[in-house]
MILO-376937 format. One record per residue (C-alpha): residue in one letter; x, y, z; residue number from 1. Coordinates in steps of 0.25 Angstrom, whole numbers, plus 5000, padded with zeros to 4 digits. Each point is the difference from the previous one (the first is absolute). Layout:
N
<residu:A; east:X; north:Y; up:Z; num:NUM>
...
//
This chain:
47
<residu:X; east:5045; north:5001; up:4963; num:1>
<residu:X; east:5004; north:4989; up:5010; num:2>
<residu:X; east:5004; north:5011; up:5010; num:3>
<residu:X; east:4984; north:5005; up:4999; num:4>
<residu:X; east:4995; north:4987; up:5002; num:5>
<residu:X; east:5009; north:4999; up:5013; num:6>
<residu:X; east:4994; north:5013; up:5005; num:7>
<residu:X; east:4986; north:4995; up:4997; num:8>
<residu:X; east:5002; north:4988; up:5009; num:9>
<residu:X; east:5007; north:5008; up:5011; num:10>
<residu:X; east:4989; north:5009; up:5000; num:11>
<residu:X; east:4989; north:4988; up:5000; num:12>
<residu:X; east:5008; north:4994; up:5011; num:13>
<residu:X; east:4999; north:5013; up:5008; num:14>
<residu:X; east:4985; north:5001; up:4997; num:15>
<residu:X; east:4998; north:4986; up:5005; num:16>
<residu:X; east:5007; north:5002; up:5013; num:17>
<residu:X; east:4992; north:5013; up:5003; num:18>
<residu:X; east:4987; north:4994; up:4994; num:19>
<residu:X; east:5001; north:4989; up:5010; num:20>
<residu:X; east:4994; north:5010; up:5010; num:21>
<residu:X; east:4992; north:5007; up:4989; num:22>
<residu:X; east:4991; north:4991; up:4992; num:23>
<residu:X; east:4993; north:5011; up:4993; num:24>
<residu:X; east:5014; north:5006; up:4995; num:25>
<residu:X; east:5003; north:4986; up:4995; num:26>
<residu:X; east:4989; north:4999; up:4991; num:27>
<residu:X; east:5003; north:5014; up:4995; num:28>
<residu:X; east:5014; north:4997; up:4998; num:29>
<residu:X; east:4997; north:4987; up:4992; num:30>
<residu:X; east:4993; north:5009; up:4990; num:31>
<residu:X; east:5010; north:5010; up:4999; num:32>
<residu:X; east:5010; north:4987; up:4998; num:33>
<residu:X; east:4992; north:4995; up:4989; num:34>
<residu:X; east:4998; north:5013; up:4993; num:35>
<residu:X; east:5014; north:5003; up:5000; num:36>
<residu:X; east:5004; north:4987; up:4993; num:37>
<residu:X; east:4990; north:5002; up:4990; num:38>
<residu:X; east:5006; north:5013; up:4997; num:39>
<residu:X; east:5013; north:4994; up:4999; num:40>
<residu:X; east:4996; north:4990; up:4991; num:41>
<residu:X; east:4994; north:5011; up:4991; num:42>
<residu:X; east:5014; north:5006; up:5000; num:43>
<residu:X; east:5006; north:4988; up:4996; num:44>
<residu:X; east:4990; north:4999; up:4988; num:45>
<residu:X; east:5003; north:5014; up:4996; num:46>
<residu:X; east:5015; north:4996; up:4999; num:47>
//
C-alpha cells in the first residue's frame, strides 16, 4: 500500500516538472490525480 502511494507521489513530481512548461497538461494531470485518489479510496472502502 505504501509503495503504491510512493509511486503516486513520484508520478506527481514527474508531472509537476514537465507541467512547469505545459500548464494545460498540469490541469489535466491534477484531474487524473484526484480521480485516481478517489478510486483508491473506493478500493479501501471495498476492503
